[in-house]
SELO-773635 format. One record per residue: z, x, y negated of N, C-alpha, C in turn; residue number from 0; residue in three letters. Coordinates in nm, 3 decimals. Layout:
// SELO-773635
REC,Z,X,Y,Z,X,Y,Z,X,Y,NUM,Ala
...
//
This chain:
// SELO-773635
REC,-0.922,-7.396,2.377,-0.867,-7.291,2.292,-0.765,-7.210,2.371,0,Met
REC,-0.772,-7.081,2.358,-0.680,-6.992,2.428,-0.572,-6.945,2.333,1,Thr
REC,-0.448,-6.964,2.374,-0.335,-6.921,2.294,-0.285,-6.787,2.346,2,Phe
REC,-0.260,-6.696,2.253,-0.208,-6.564,2.289,-0.057,-6.569,2.283,3,Val
REC,0.007,-6.527,2.389,0.152,-6.525,2.393,0.204,-6.412,2.303,4,Asp
REC,0.271,-6.451,2.196,0.325,-6.353,2.101,0.468,-6.312,2.134,5,Gln
REC,0.525,-6.368,2.239,0.666,-6.341,2.269,0.686,-6.203,2.329,6,Ser
REC,0.585,-6.152,2.398,0.596,-6.021,2.462,0.519,-5.918,2.382,7,Thr
REC,0.586,-5.816,2.327,0.515,-5.716,2.248,0.420,-5.634,2.333,8,Pro
REC,0.315,-5.586,2.271,0.219,-5.502,2.343,0.287,-5.374,2.387,9,Ala
REC,0.251,-5.324,2.505,0.314,-5.201,2.551,0.287,-5.085,2.456,10,Pro
REC,0.387,-5.000,2.441,0.376,-4.886,2.350,0.282,-4.781,2.406,11,Glu
REC,0.187,-4.739,2.326,0.094,-4.635,2.371,0.156,-4.497,2.351,12,Ser
REC,0.153,-4.412,2.456,0.208,-4.277,2.440,0.115,-4.185,2.363,13,Pro
REC,-0.011,-4.223,2.351,-0.110,-4.138,2.283,-0.131,-4.190,2.142,14,Ile
REC,-0.055,-4.133,2.050,-0.067,-4.167,1.908,-0.074,-4.035,1.830,15,Thr
REC,-0.123,-4.038,1.707,-0.125,-3.915,1.627,0.012,-3.849,1.615,16,Pro
REC,0.116,-3.930,1.597,0.251,-3.875,1.583,0.298,-3.809,1.713,17,Ala
REC,0.274,-3.875,1.827,0.316,-3.818,1.955,0.237,-3.692,1.989,18,Asn
REC,0.108,-3.689,1.955,0.028,-3.569,1.978,0.078,-3.454,1.891,19,Leu
REC,0.122,-3.486,1.770,0.178,-3.383,1.682,0.309,-3.330,1.739,20,Leu
REC,0.390,-3.421,1.793,0.515,-3.379,1.858,0.484,-3.288,1.977,21,Thr
REC,0.389,-3.329,2.058,0.353,-3.252,2.177,0.297,-3.114,2.141,22,Tyr
REC,0.234,-3.104,2.025,0.174,-2.976,1.984,0.279,-2.867,1.970,23,Ser
REC,0.405,-2.906,1.950,0.511,-2.806,1.938,0.526,-2.728,2.068,24,Arg
REC,0.498,-2.792,2.181,0.503,-2.722,2.309,0.390,-2.620,2.322,25,Leu
REC,0.279,-2.645,2.254,0.168,-2.550,2.256,0.197,-2.430,2.164,26,Leu
REC,0.276,-2.453,2.059,0.312,-2.346,1.967,0.428,-2.262,2.020,27,Leu
REC,0.509,-2.320,2.106,0.627,-2.251,2.158,0.595,-2.115,2.220,28,Leu
REC,0.493,-2.102,2.308,0.465,-1.970,2.366,0.430,-1.864,2.262,29,Pro
REC,0.369,-1.908,2.151,0.333,-1.811,2.047,0.459,-1.753,1.983,30,Ile
REC,0.557,-1.840,1.958,0.685,-1.793,1.903,0.753,-1.698,2.002,31,Val
REC,0.751,-1.735,2.129,0.815,-1.652,2.233,0.748,-1.514,2.241,32,Ile
REC,0.615,-1.513,2.239,0.542,-1.385,2.244,0.576,-1.301,2.121,33,Val
REC,0.584,-1.366,2.004,0.617,-1.294,1.882,0.754,-1.228,1.890,34,Gly
REC,0.851,-1.300,1.946,0.987,-1.245,1.961,0.988,-1.134,2.066,35,Val
REC,0.926,-1.161,2.181,0.931,-1.066,2.293,0.860,-0.936,2.263,36,Ala
REC,0.757,-0.941,2.179,0.678,-0.821,2.148,0.713,-0.761,2.012,37,Thr
REC,0.822,-0.813,1.952,0.870,-0.763,1.822,0.765,-0.780,1.712,38,His
REC,0.686,-0.885,1.722,0.592,-0.919,1.616,0.653,-1.032,1.533,39,Arg
REC,0.741,-0.992,1.444,0.819,-1.090,1.369,0.737,-1.188,1.290,40,Gly
REC,0.632,-1.141,1.227,0.551,-1.232,1.144,0.477,-1.334,1.230,41,Tyr
REC,0.439,-1.297,1.351,0.376,-1.394,1.442,0.476,-1.503,1.480,42,Leu
REC,0.598,-1.461,1.515,0.702,-1.557,1.553,0.737,-1.650,1.437,43,Ala
REC,0.757,-1.592,1.320,0.795,-1.672,1.203,0.681,-1.763,1.160,44,Val
REC,0.557,-1.713,1.164,0.443,-1.796,1.126,0.425,-1.916,1.216,45,Gly
REC,0.433,-1.892,1.348,0.420,-2.002,1.443,0.537,-2.100,1.429,46,Ala
REC,0.655,-2.046,1.402,0.773,-2.132,1.385,0.760,-2.218,1.259,47,Met
REC,0.699,-2.163,1.154,0.679,-2.239,1.031,0.585,-2.358,1.056,48,Ala
REC,0.477,-2.334,1.130,0.384,-2.443,1.163,0.455,-2.546,1.250,49,Val
REC,0.532,-2.497,1.344,0.608,-2.584,1.434,0.705,-2.673,1.356,50,Leu
REC,0.770,-2.614,1.256,0.865,-2.689,1.173,0.793,-2.798,1.094,51,Leu
REC,0.674,-2.769,1.046,0.596,-2.868,0.971,0.564,-2.988,1.060,52,Val
REC,0.527,-2.961,1.186,0.498,-3.072,1.278,0.623,-3.157,1.302,53,Thr
REC,0.739,-3.091,1.306,0.864,-3.163,1.328,0.898,-3.252,1.209,54,Asp
REC,0.862,-3.207,1.089,0.889,-3.285,0.970,0.791,-3.401,0.953,55,Leu
REC,0.669,-3.385,1.007,0.565,-3.485,0.985,0.556,-3.594,1.090,56,Leu
REC,0.590,-3.563,1.217,0.562,-3.661,1.323,0.632,-3.794,1.302,57,Asp
REC,0.760,-3.789,1.265,0.833,-3.914,1.243,0.778,-3.993,1.125,58,Gly
REC,0.743,-3.923,1.019,0.687,-3.989,0.900,0.553,-4.054,0.931,59,Arg
REC,0.471,-3.985,1.009,0.340,-4.042,1.046,0.359,-4.165,1.134,60,Ile
REC,0.454,-4.157,1.228,0.479,-4.272,1.316,0.522,-4.394,1.235,61,Ala
REC,0.611,-4.372,1.137,0.656,-4.485,1.055,0.544,-4.536,0.965,62,Arg
REC,0.464,-4.444,0.910,0.355,-4.484,0.821,0.251,-4.567,0.894,63,Leu
REC,0.224,-4.530,1.020,0.124,-4.601,1.100,0.185,-4.713,1.183,64,Met
REC,0.314,-4.735,1.163,0.387,-4.840,1.235,0.374,-4.823,1.386,65,Arg
REC,0.392,-4.699,1.430,0.382,-4.667,1.573,0.513,-4.608,1.626,66,Gln
REC,0.622,-4.632,1.554,0.751,-4.583,1.602,0.790,-4.662,1.726,67,Ser
REC,0.852,-4.594,1.820,0.894,-4.661,1.943,0.986,-4.572,2.024,68,Gly
REC,1.037,-4.627,2.133,1.132,-4.554,2.216,1.068,-4.432,2.282,69,Ser
REC,0.940,-4.444,2.319,0.874,-4.329,2.382,0.866,-4.212,2.285,70,Phe
REC,0.824,-4.239,2.162,0.813,-4.134,2.062,0.946,-4.067,2.033,71,Gly
REC,1.052,-4.147,2.025,1.184,-4.092,1.998,1.231,-4.004,2.115,72,Lys
REC,1.207,-4.052,2.237,1.246,-3.973,2.355,1.165,-3.845,2.364,73,Thr
REC,1.034,-3.855,2.335,0.948,-3.736,2.338,0.994,-3.634,2.235,74,Leu
REC,1.023,-3.680,2.114,1.068,-3.590,2.006,1.197,-3.520,2.045,75,Asp
REC,1.291,-3.597,2.099,1.420,-3.540,2.139,1.404,-3.440,2.252,76,Ser
REC,1.319,-3.474,2.350,1.299,-3.385,2.465,1.230,-3.255,2.425,77,Thr
REC,1.127,-3.267,2.342,1.054,-3.148,2.297,1.145,-3.057,2.216,78,Val
REC,1.225,-3.115,2.126,1.319,-3.035,2.048,1.419,-2.962,2.138,79,Asp
REC,1.466,-3.033,2.240,1.562,-2.973,2.334,1.499,-2.852,2.404,80,Phe
REC,1.379,-2.872,2.457,1.310,-2.764,2.527,1.284,-2.647,2.433,81,Val
REC,1.237,-2.679,2.315,1.203,-2.575,2.217,1.325,-2.492,2.178,82,Leu
REC,1.432,-2.560,2.137,1.550,-2.490,2.087,1.609,-2.397,2.193,83,Ile
REC,1.629,-2.450,2.314,1.696,-2.369,2.415,1.604,-2.264,2.477,84,Tyr
REC,1.475,-2.292,2.482,1.381,-2.189,2.528,1.383,-2.069,2.434,85,Ser
REC,1.387,-2.095,2.305,1.389,-1.987,2.207,1.523,-1.914,2.205,86,Leu
REC,1.631,-1.986,2.224,1.761,-1.918,2.230,1.768,-1.827,2.353,87,Phe
REC,1.714,-1.875,2.464,1.711,-1.791,2.585,1.625,-1.667,2.561,88,Ile
REC,1.511,-1.686,2.494,1.424,-1.573,2.462,1.494,-1.473,2.371,89,Thr
REC,1.563,-1.524,2.270,1.634,-1.436,2.177,1.744,-1.357,2.247,90,Leu
REC,1.813,-1.423,2.339,1.918,-1.353,2.414,1.858,-1.248,2.506,91,Tyr
REC,1.753,-1.285,2.577,1.690,-1.192,2.672,1.632,-1.070,2.601,92,Ala
REC,1.593,-1.088,2.473,1.535,-0.976,2.398,1.639,-0.901,2.315,93,Ser
REC,1.766,-0.936,2.334,1.873,-0.863,2.268,1.905,-0.906,2.127,94,Gly
REC,1.853,-1.020,2.083,1.880,-1.066,1.945,2.012,-1.143,1.935,95,Arg
REC,2.064,-1.190,2.047,2.190,-1.264,2.048,2.290,-1.193,2.137,96,Leu
REC,2.417,-1.197,2.096,2.524,-1.140,2.178,2.555,-1.235,2.294,97,Ala
REC,2.618,-1.183,2.397,2.651,-1.264,2.514,2.744,-1.380,2.479,98,Thr
REC,2.842,-1.355,2.391,2.934,-1.463,2.355,2.862,-1.574,2.279,99,Tyr
REC,2.760,-1.537,2.199,2.682,-1.639,2.129,2.603,-1.723,2.228,100,Gln
REC,2.540,-1.657,2.323,2.463,-1.730,2.423,2.553,-1.820,2.506,101,Phe
REC,2.677,-1.777,2.531,2.770,-1.858,2.610,2.798,-1.991,2.539,102,Ala
REC,2.818,-1.988,2.408,2.839,-2.112,2.332,2.714,-2.200,2.339,103,Phe
REC,2.599,-2.141,2.320,2.474,-2.216,2.321,2.447,-2.275,2.459,104,Leu
REC,2.479,-2.199,2.562,2.460,-2.249,2.698,2.556,-2.365,2.727,105,Tyr
REC,2.678,-2.355,2.674,2.775,-2.465,2.689,2.718,-2.593,2.630,106,Leu
REC,2.656,-2.581,2.513,2.596,-2.697,2.448,2.487,-2.757,2.536,107,Ser
REC,2.397,-2.673,2.584,2.287,-2.720,2.669,2.340,-2.787,2.796,108,Met
REC,2.440,-2.724,2.857,2.492,-2.774,2.984,2.560,-2.910,2.968,109,Leu
REC,2.640,-2.926,2.863,2.711,-3.054,2.847,2.618,-3.167,2.807,110,Thr
REC,2.515,-3.137,2.725,2.419,-3.240,2.689,2.341,-3.286,2.812,111,Ile
REC,2.297,-3.192,2.894,2.226,-3.228,3.016,2.316,-3.306,3.112,112,Leu
REC,2.442,-3.264,3.122,2.535,-3.332,3.212,2.556,-3.476,3.168,113,Ser
REC,2.566,-3.500,3.037,2.579,-3.636,2.987,2.454,-3.717,3.017,114,Leu
REC,2.337,-3.655,3.003,2.213,-3.723,3.035,2.207,-3.761,3.182,115,Gln
REC,2.251,-3.671,3.269,2.255,-3.700,3.412,2.352,-3.814,3.443,116,Phe
REC,2.467,-3.814,3.373,2.565,-3.920,3.394,2.510,-4.055,3.351,117,Ala
REC,2.438,-4.057,3.240,2.375,-4.181,3.194,2.271,-4.230,3.295,118,Leu
REC,2.194,-4.136,3.349,2.093,-4.173,3.450,2.160,-4.229,3.575,119,Ala
REC,2.271,-4.168,3.615,2.343,-4.216,3.734,2.400,-4.356,3.713,120,Ala
REC,2.428,-4.388,3.586,2.481,-4.520,3.554,2.370,-4.622,3.529,121,Ala
REC,2.245,-4.580,3.550,2.133,-4.671,3.532,2.089,-4.686,3.388,122,Gly
REC,2.134,-4.596,3.302,2.099,-4.605,3.159,1.997,-4.494,3.126,123,Arg
REC,1.886,-4.496,3.198,1.788,-4.388,3.189,1.718,-4.381,3.054,124,Thr
REC,1.710,-4.493,2.982,1.639,-4.494,2.854,1.729,-4.453,2.738,125,Ser
REC,1.855,-4.434,2.765,1.952,-4.403,2.659,1.962,-4.253,2.637,126,Glu
REC,1.951,-4.211,2.511,1.965,-4.070,2.478,2.113,-4.033,2.476,127,Leu
REC,2.146,-3.908,2.512,2.287,-3.867,2.515,2.342,-3.843,2.375,128,Pro
REC,2.351,-3.950,2.297,2.396,-3.939,2.158,2.548,-3.930,2.151,129,Ala
REC,2.596,-3.846,2.061,2.739,-3.833,2.034,2.760,-3.834,1.884,130,Thr
REC,2.886,-3.844,1.842,2.917,-3.851,1.700,2.868,-3.728,1.624,131,Ala
REC,2.880,-3.611,1.687,2.839,-3.486,1.624,2.706,-3.434,1.677,132,Leu
REC,2.639,-3.514,1.759,2.517,-3.467,1.824,2.408,-3.427,1.726,133,Gly
REC,2.379,-3.514,1.628,2.273,-3.484,1.533,2.309,-3.364,1.446,134,Lys
REC,2.434,-3.360,1.401,2.478,-3.249,1.316,2.472,-3.117,1.392,135,Ala
REC,2.517,-3.119,1.518,2.515,-2.998,1.601,2.372,-2.953,1.627,136,Thr
REC,2.284,-3.049,1.657,2.144,-3.016,1.679,2.079,-2.957,1.555,137,Gly
REC,2.111,-3.015,1.438,2.056,-2.964,1.312,2.105,-2.822,1.285,138,Ala
REC,2.232,-2.797,1.314,2.288,-2.663,1.295,2.222,-2.562,1.388,139,Leu
REC,2.198,-2.603,1.513,2.131,-2.514,1.608,1.989,-2.482,1.560,140,Gln
REC,1.919,-2.583,1.513,1.783,-2.563,1.464,1.785,-2.468,1.343,141,Tyr
REC,1.878,-2.492,1.251,1.888,-2.409,1.131,1.924,-2.265,1.167,142,Ala
REC,2.016,-2.250,1.264,2.055,-2.114,1.304,1.938,-2.043,1.372,143,Tyr
REC,1.864,-2.116,1.451,1.746,-2.060,1.516,1.647,-2.008,1.411,144,Leu
REC,1.623,-2.089,1.308,1.534,-2.048,1.200,1.588,-1.925,1.128,145,Leu
REC,1.721,-1.922,1.109,1.785,-1.809,1.042,1.765,-1.680,1.122,146,Phe
REC,1.788,-1.687,1.251,1.774,-1.569,1.337,1.629,-1.521,1.339,147,Val
REC,1.534,-1.615,1.347,1.393,-1.576,1.347,1.352,-1.517,1.212,148,Leu
REC,1.406,-1.573,1.103,1.373,-1.521,0.970,1.421,-1.377,0.954,149,Ala
REC,1.531,-1.344,1.022,1.582,-1.208,1.013,1.487,-1.106,1.076,150,Arg
REC,1.389,-1.155,1.154,1.289,-1.065,1.212,1.203,-0.999,1.103,151,Glu
REC,1.191,-1.067,0.988,1.101,-1.017,0.884,1.173,-0.992,0.751,152,Val
REC,1.307,-0.995,0.753,1.383,-0.969,0.631,1.452,-0.833,0.642,153,Thr
REC,1.486,-0.773,0.529,1.555,-0.643,0.532,1.689,-0.651,0.605,154,Pro
REC,1.725,-0.543,0.674,1.850,-0.538,0.748,1.964,-0.501,0.652,155,Lys
REC,2.017,-0.601,0.583,2.124,-0.577,0.486,2.255,-0.635,0.539,156,Val
REC,2.366,-0.581,0.491,2.498,-0.621,0.539,2.528,-0.767,0.507,157,Gln
REC,2.481,-0.814,0.392,2.510,-0.952,0.351,2.455,-1.052,0.453,158,Ala
REC,2.335,-1.025,0.507,2.277,-1.115,0.606,2.353,-1.109,0.737,159,Leu
REC,2.404,-0.992,0.772,2.483,-0.978,0.895,2.612,-1.059,0.884,160,Ala
REC,2.676,-1.056,0.766,2.797,-1.135,0.744,2.765,-1.284,0.748,161,Val
REC,2.655,-1.322,0.681,2.613,-1.463,0.680,2.586,-1.512,0.821,162,Ala
REC,2.530,-1.425,0.903,2.502,-1.459,1.043,2.632,-1.493,1.116,163,Asp
REC,2.734,-1.412,1.098,2.862,-1.436,1.167,2.928,-1.566,1.120,164,Lys
REC,2.924,-1.590,0.989,2.983,-1.713,0.934,2.906,-1.835,0.984,165,Val
REC,2.775,-1.827,0.978,2.689,-1.936,1.022,2.717,-1.969,1.168,166,Phe
REC,2.724,-1.865,1.251,2.745,-1.892,1.393,2.886,-1.945,1.420,167,Phe
REC,2.985,-1.903,1.343,3.121,-1.955,1.361,3.124,-2.106,1.338,168,Ala
REC,3.053,-2.152,1.235,3.044,-2.296,1.207,2.973,-2.367,1.321,169,Val
REC,2.862,-2.308,1.367,2.787,-2.366,1.478,2.870,-2.372,1.605,170,Leu
REC,2.945,-2.265,1.635,3.028,-2.261,1.756,3.134,-2.371,1.753,171,Ala
REC,3.194,-2.393,1.635,3.295,-2.499,1.623,3.233,-2.636,1.650,172,Ala
REC,3.113,-2.658,1.595,3.044,-2.787,1.617,3.010,-2.804,1.764,173,Ala
REC,2.967,-2.696,1.829,2.932,-2.702,1.971,3.053,-2.738,2.055,174,Ile
REC,3.166,-2.676,2.028,3.288,-2.703,2.105,3.328,-2.850,2.090,175,Val
REC,3.327,-2.902,1.968,3.365,-3.042,1.945,3.267,-3.138,2.011,176,Leu
REC,3.138,-3.110,1.997,3.037,-3.197,2.058,3.043,-3.192,2.210,177,Asn
REC,3.064,-3.072,2.265,3.074,-3.057,2.411,3.197,-3.131,2.464,178,Ser
REC,3.307,-3.125,2.388,3.428,-3.197,2.429,3.402,-3.347,2.435,179,Ala
REC,3.327,-3.399,2.337,3.295,-3.542,2.338,3.205,-3.576,2.457,180,Glu
REC,3.108,-3.489,2.487,3.022,-3.512,2.603,3.105,-3.520,2.731,181,Cys
REC,3.197,-3.426,2.747,3.281,-3.421,2.867,3.370,-3.545,2.876,182,Ile
REC,3.426,-3.587,2.762,3.512,-3.707,2.761,3.431,-3.831,2.798,183,Leu
REC,3.309,-3.841,2.749,3.224,-3.956,2.783,3.189,-3.957,2.931,184,Arg
REC,3.162,-3.838,2.985,3.130,-3.829,3.128,3.251,-3.871,3.212,185,Ile
REC,3.370,-3.822,3.174,3.492,-3.858,3.246,3.519,-4.008,3.237,186,Cys
REC,3.497,-4.066,3.119,3.519,-4.210,3.101,3.422,-4.291,3.185,187,Arg
REC,3.295,-4.250,3.185,3.195,-4.321,3.264,3.225,-4.310,3.414,188,Met
REC,3.271,-4.192,3.457,3.306,-4.172,3.598,3.422,-4.261,3.638,189,Thr
REC,3.525,-4.267,3.551,3.642,-4.350,3.580,3.606,-4.497,3.585,190,Ala
REC,3.518,-4.539,3.492,3.477,-4.680,3.487,3.395,-4.718,3.609,191,Gln
REC,3.308,-4.626,3.653,3.225,-4.656,3.770,3.310,-4.666,3.896,192,Ser
REC,3.415,-4.582,3.906,3.504,-4.588,4.022,3.588,-4.714,4.021,193,Lys
REC,3.620,-4.760,3.897,3.703,-4.880,3.886,3.623,-5.007,3.886,194,Gly
REC,3.490,-4.994,3.893,3.406,-5.113,3.896,3.390,-5.177,3.761,195,Gly
REC,3.424,-5.104,3.653,3.414,-5.158,3.520,3.280,-5.119,3.459,196,Leu
REC,3.230,-5.202,3.364,3.104,-5.164,3.299,3.123,-5.038,3.218,197,Pro
REC,3.028,-4.945,3.227,3.040,-4.818,3.153,3.008,-4.841,3.007,198,Ser
REC,3.066,-4.751,2.923,3.042,-4.766,2.778,3.043,-4.633,2.711,199,Gly
//
């Protein structure tokens, strides 16, 4: 009789329905970019709506099929990062964002990447650069991105312009606080590594 060792879990497969759905957002991304760059607002908004549906479904499908794992979480986080900042860069390059707005958004991208690099240097390559305000800041960025894209197909009224300024002020405050935490964590990890202490 052959006994199967149950102590070691089967390796996680990267090819699952949920992961393919997550990956599909990268295929939809160029459509949104083309829609923004060519001033075809309905194309950008339509592709973004489909993209948002995939973002809402992939995690639920993974849990329903019991295929949740570290690879899927990392893939989801990475794809969202690429998507959000690619579209913000596109919006800035096409004149939809002011320079000061892009500066805040770039600060967010830079500090998150720097924390990820610091974690990798400390040998913690599988760890996501999570912070206390990370999820909230990411959600605000996603929501603001949707708001800006929605304005492509909505009437140009003063109330929306005011809402835009208020919305971005809240987002900028969250970015500053989250970036400060990223920088503090990087400084702490650097000091610990120099002192020979375990990083945390």
